[in-house]
C-alpha positions as CSV (number, residue, x, y, z in Angstrom):
1,X,91.3,68.4,79.8
2,X,91.9,69.3,76.0
3,X,89.8,66.2,75.0
4,X,87.1,66.8,76.9
5,X,86.8,70.3,75.3
6,X,87.1,68.9,71.9
7,X,84.1,66.0,72.9
8,X,82.0,69.3,74.5
9,X,82.9,71.6,71.2
10,X,81.1,69.1,69.0
11,X,78.1,68.5,71.0
12,X,76.8,72.7,70.8
13,X,78.7,75.5,69.6
14,X,78.1,77.4,71.7
15,X,80.4,75.8,74.0
16,X,82.8,75.3,71.4
17,X,82.9,79.0,71.2
18,X,82.7,79.9,74.7
19,X,86.0,77.4,75.1
20,X,87.7,79.3,72.3
21,X,86.9,82.9,74.5
22,X,88.5,81.2,77.4
23,X,91.5,80.1,75.8
24,X,91.7,83.4,74.3
25,X,92.3,85.1,77.7
26,X,94.2,82.6,79.1
27,X,96.5,83.2,76.6
28,X,96.5,86.8,77.0
29,X,96.8,86.7,80.6
30,X,100.3,84.2,80.4
31,X,101.8,86.8,78.3
32,X,101.1,89.4,80.9
33,X,99.3,92.1,78.9
34,X,98.6,95.3,80.3
35,X,94.9,96.7,80.2
36,X,95.1,98.8,76.9
37,X,96.3,95.8,75.3
38,X,93.4,93.8,77.2
39,X,90.8,96.2,75.6
40,X,92.2,96.0,72.1
41,X,92.4,92.6,71.9
42,X,88.7,92.6,73.5
43,X,87.2,95.0,71.1
44,X,89.0,93.1,68.0
45,X,87.2,89.7,69.1
46,X,83.7,91.2,70.2
47,X,83.9,93.4,66.6
48,X,82.2,96.1,68.9
49,X,83.8,99.0,71.2
50,X,84.9,97.7,74.7
51,X,85.7,99.8,77.9
52,X,87.5,99.4,81.1
53,X,87.1,101.5,83.7
54,X,88.7,101.0,87.1
55,X,87.2,102.9,90.2
56,X,90.5,103.5,92.2
57,X,92.1,105.8,89.8
58,X,88.9,106.8,87.3
59,X,91.1,105.5,84.3
60,X,88.9,104.6,81.2
61,X,89.6,102.7,78.5
62,X,87.4,102.3,75.2
63,X,88.7,101.1,72.6
64,X,87.3,100.3,68.6
65,X,87.2,97.0,67.0
66,X,90.4,98.3,64.8
67,X,92.2,98.7,68.3
68,X,92.1,102.6,68.3
69,X,91.2,104.7,71.2
70,X,87.6,105.2,70.9
71,X,86.9,109.1,70.3
72,X,83.1,109.1,69.6
73,X,81.0,109.8,73.0
74,X,80.4,106.3,74.7
75,X,77.1,104.7,73.5
76,X,74.7,102.7,76.0
77,X,76.8,99.8,77.2
78,X,75.2,96.6,75.9
79,X,76.4,94.2,78.1
80,X,78.3,95.0,81.5
81,X,80.2,92.7,84.4
82,X,82.0,94.1,87.5
83,X,86.0,93.8,87.9
84,X,86.2,91.9,91.1
85,X,89.5,91.8,93.3
86,X,89.6,90.2,96.9
87,X,85.8,90.3,96.9
88,X,85.7,94.4,96.1
89,X,84.8,96.0,93.3
90,X,87.5,97.5,92.0
91,X,86.1,98.6,88.6
92,X,83.5,97.6,85.4
93,X,84.4,96.5,81.6
94,X,81.5,96.8,79.1
95,X,81.1,96.3,75.3
96,X,79.4,98.8,73.5
97,X,77.4,96.7,70.5
98,X,74.8,98.3,68.7
99,X,71.7,95.5,68.3
100,X,71.2,92.3,70.1
101,X,74.0,91.0,72.5
102,X,76.1,87.9,70.8
103,X,75.5,84.7,73.1
104,X,79.2,84.7,73.6
105,X,79.4,88.7,75.0
106,X,78.8,87.2,78.7
107,X,81.4,84.8,78.7
108,X,83.9,87.3,76.7
109,X,83.4,90.2,79.6
110,X,83.5,87.4,82.5
111,X,87.4,86.4,81.5
112,X,87.8,90.0,80.2
113,X,87.2,91.2,84.0
114,X,89.0,88.1,85.3
115,X,91.9,89.3,83.5
116,X,91.4,93.1,83.9
117,X,91.9,91.8,88.0
118,X,95.2,90.2,87.5
119,X,96.7,93.6,85.7
120,X,95.8,96.0,88.3
121,X,96.6,93.1,90.8
122,X,100.0,93.0,89.7
123,X,100.9,96.2,88.1
124,X,98.9,98.8,90.2
125,X,97.3,101.7,89.2
126,X,98.2,104.1,86.9
127,X,101.3,106.2,87.9
128,X,99.3,109.6,88.5
129,X,99.5,111.1,91.4
130,X,95.6,112.2,91.8
131,X,93.5,109.8,93.4
132,X,90.0,108.9,94.2
133,X,89.3,110.7,97.4
134,X,87.0,108.0,99.0
135,X,89.9,105.5,97.9
136,X,92.0,107.6,99.6
137,X,90.0,108.3,102.8
138,X,89.3,104.2,103.6
139,X,93.4,104.4,103.6
140,X,93.6,107.0,106.4
141,X,90.1,106.4,108.0
142,X,90.7,105.2,111.2
143,X,87.0,103.6,111.3
144,X,88.3,101.0,108.8
145,X,89.6,97.4,109.8
146,X,92.6,96.4,108.6
147,X,91.9,94.4,105.8
148,X,89.8,97.1,104.2
149,X,93.0,99.3,104.9
150,X,95.3,96.8,103.1
151,X,93.0,96.6,100.1
152,X,92.6,100.3,99.6
153,X,96.3,100.3,99.7
154,X,97.2,98.0,97.4
155,X,94.8,99.1,94.9
156,X,96.4,103.2,95.4
157,X,100.0,101.2,94.5
158,X,101.3,100.8,97.9
159,X,103.2,97.5,98.4
160,X,102.2,95.6,101.8
161,X,105.8,95.8,102.7
162,X,106.4,99.5,102.2
163,X,105.7,101.8,105.1
164,X,103.2,104.9,104.3
165,X,103.9,107.8,105.7
166,X,100.7,111.1,105.5
167,X,101.1,114.8,104.8
168,X,98.4,117.2,105.4
169,X,98.5,120.3,102.9
170,X,97.2,123.7,103.0
171,X,97.7,125.1,99.5
172,X,96.6,127.1,96.5
173,X,98.8,125.0,94.1
174,X,97.6,121.7,92.5
175,X,98.2,118.9,95.0
176,X,99.8,116.7,92.4
177,X,102.3,118.8,91.6
178,X,103.3,119.1,95.4
179,X,103.1,115.6,95.6
180,X,105.4,115.0,92.7
181,X,107.8,117.6,93.8
182,X,108.3,116.2,97.7
183,X,108.1,112.2,96.7
184,X,109.7,112.4,93.1
185,X,111.3,108.7,93.4
186,X,108.6,106.8,95.7
187,X,104.9,106.0,95.0
188,X,103.1,109.1,95.7
189,X,98.8,109.6,95.4
190,X,97.1,112.9,96.7
191,X,93.6,113.5,97.3
192,X,91.5,116.8,99.1
193,X,89.6,115.9,101.7
194,X,87.3,118.5,102.4
195,X,89.4,121.6,103.4
196,X,92.7,120.0,103.6
197,X,94.6,118.0,100.5
198,X,96.1,114.6,101.6
199,X,99.2,113.1,100.3
200,X,100.4,109.6,100.9
201,X,103.6,108.5,99.7
202,X,106.7,106.2,101.0
203,X,108.9,109.2,101.3
204,X,109.1,113.0,101.8
205,X,111.5,115.7,101.2
206,X,110.7,118.4,103.4
207,X,112.6,120.8,102.2
208,X,110.8,120.3,98.5
209,X,107.9,122.0,99.5
210,X,107.5,125.2,97.0
211,X,107.1,128.4,98.8
212,X,103.5,129.2,99.8
213,X,102.7,125.7,101.1
214,X,101.7,124.7,104.4
215,X,102.2,121.2,105.4
216,X,101.9,119.0,108.3
217,X,104.2,115.5,108.0
218,X,103.3,112.6,110.0
219,X,105.7,109.2,110.9
220,X,105.8,106.8,108.4
221,X,103.8,103.7,109.7
222,X,99.9,102.9,110.4
223,X,98.1,105.1,107.4
224,X,95.7,106.3,110.2
225,X,98.0,107.3,113.1
226,X,100.3,109.0,110.8
227,X,97.1,111.7,109.0
228,X,96.0,112.1,113.0
229,X,99.7,113.3,113.5
230,X,99.8,115.3,110.1
231,X,96.6,117.4,110.9
232,X,98.1,118.2,114.2
233,X,101.6,119.0,112.8
234,X,99.9,121.2,110.3
235,X,98.1,123.4,113.4
236,X,101.8,124.3,114.1
237,X,102.5,125.5,110.9
238,X,103.2,128.8,110.6
239,X,104.8,131.9,108.1
240,X,108.2,131.5,109.7
241,X,107.6,127.5,110.1
242,X,105.2,126.6,107.1
243,X,106.3,123.1,107.1
244,X,106.3,120.7,110.5
245,X,107.4,117.2,110.6
246,X,105.1,115.7,113.9
247,X,107.9,113.6,115.3
248,X,110.0,117.2,115.3
249,X,106.6,118.6,118.0
250,X,108.0,116.4,120.8
251,X,106.5,117.5,124.3
252,X,104.9,120.4,122.3
253,X,102.8,118.0,120.5
254,X,101.0,117.9,123.7
255,X,99.5,121.0,123.3
256,X,97.0,120.1,120.7
257,X,95.5,118.3,123.3
258,X,94.3,121.2,125.5
259,X,90.9,122.0,124.6
260,X,90.5,125.6,123.2
261,X,88.5,126.7,125.6
262,X,90.9,126.3,128.5
263,X,93.4,127.7,126.1
264,X,91.3,130.9,125.7
265,X,90.7,131.5,129.2
266,X,94.8,131.2,130.1
267,X,96.0,134.6,130.5
268,X,99.3,134.1,128.6
269,X,97.5,133.5,125.6
270,X,94.9,135.9,126.1
271,X,97.6,138.4,126.3
272,X,99.7,136.9,122.7
273,X,96.1,137.6,121.0
274,X,96.4,141.0,122.5
275,X,99.8,141.2,121.2
276,X,98.4,140.2,118.1
277,X,97.0,143.0,116.8
278,X,100.3,144.4,115.7
279,X,101.9,142.3,113.5
280,X,104.6,144.0,113.9
281,X,104.7,143.0,117.6
282,X,103.9,139.2,116.9
283,X,106.6,138.8,114.3
284,X,108.9,140.5,116.8
285,X,108.0,138.0,119.5
286,X,108.1,135.1,117.5
287,X,111.7,136.1,115.9
288,X,112.5,136.4,119.8
289,X,111.2,133.4,121.0
290,X,112.4,130.7,117.7
291,X,116.3,132.3,118.4
292,X,116.3,133.1,122.1
293,X,118.7,136.1,121.6
294,X,118.2,140.0,121.3
295,X,120.8,140.0,118.8
296,X,120.0,137.2,116.7
297,X,116.3,138.1,116.5
298,X,117.8,141.5,115.1
299,X,119.9,139.6,112.6
300,X,116.4,137.9,112.0
301,X,114.4,140.7,111.4
302,X,116.7,142.8,110.0
303,X,117.0,145.2,112.7
304,X,119.3,147.1,114.8
305,X,119.5,145.3,118.2
306,X,118.3,148.1,120.2
307,X,115.0,148.4,118.8
308,X,114.5,145.1,119.3
309,X,115.3,145.2,122.8
310,X,112.7,148.0,123.3
311,X,109.8,146.1,121.3
312,X,110.5,143.0,123.5
313,X,110.5,145.3,126.9
314,X,106.8,146.9,125.7
315,X,105.9,143.5,124.6
316,X,106.9,141.9,127.7
317,X,104.9,144.3,129.4
318,X,101.4,143.6,127.3
319,X,101.9,140.4,128.7
320,X,103.4,140.6,131.8
321,X,105.8,138.5,131.5
322,X,109.8,139.0,131.8
323,X,110.7,138.2,128.6
324,X,114.7,138.2,129.4
325,X,114.5,135.5,132.5
326,X,114.2,132.0,130.6
327,X,111.2,130.7,132.1
328,X,109.6,134.3,130.4
329,X,111.0,133.5,127.1
330,X,109.3,129.7,128.1
331,X,105.9,130.6,128.6
332,X,105.8,133.6,125.6
333,X,106.4,130.7,123.4
334,X,104.2,128.1,124.7
335,X,101.3,130.8,125.0
336,X,102.2,131.3,121.1
337,X,102.0,128.0,120.1
338,X,98.9,127.7,121.9
339,X,97.4,130.5,120.4
340,X,98.3,129.8,117.1
341,X,96.8,126.6,117.0
342,X,93.6,128.2,118.2
343,X,93.9,130.4,115.0
344,X,93.8,126.9,113.2
């Protein structure tokens, strides 16, 4: 092969140059360089600014011929080539050459694109928490085939053999901060989708969510199923239980399947809506349903148990439920959960 290359290079200076460019990038790939090193080497070889962009992370690298990060505004690209991986475009490489393109620019960019794809596959995206929302949506959507989902997860940095857990979040805090807190060691990515934040992680610690965050946590495994579970769990969150795991809901998760009109028409749920006009009564009922005891509810509310008993008696009259009986307590708890689902 080397003898053939030598003979070809003697016939045509362009072929000689192209072979040298190909050999240049083969050497870089054998050395397993990263994206910044690829950009620096390409800018030096082309003697103009070279750029690399990965769509999944939004990362852009622009390097001048002397190996420095380009600080000037980008000039119009003289030549561009897409970076493809498994027949999917994952980024772009380009040169910002003033004047006419060099005849070898196309060869150079073709090899740079191949090398960049190999780096992206080997190392995955940069270790940033925030990700492209479109890529996250590809990973969790039920409408995508498994091949597209697997590509999206790989571009997000998740290995094929790692189960992914999805978290649905509502918070004023930055998503990247929340993701880094709840999954400090493993891969984690986050992106906003409509009015809900999405966090993808290999492991989630529910105890690490900061105050003020509402979060529903899906089971690990299939991302689209985990996303559905996370959204359902988020609907069950409240001031007293701001973080809910879908696995902990058990049969309560079935309440989320009930049509909202049917819930509104239910007498017990309508009674909860009347109780909710008094935040104090609603908090008392919630504490009583959680603890199942007047004394433990009083401790939780920092009130005397006789005061809680009087409130519960009045709330029971409003609901027309005997709350001191096990059946009445169960009815009130289910009605309260169903009413909260309407609230969401």
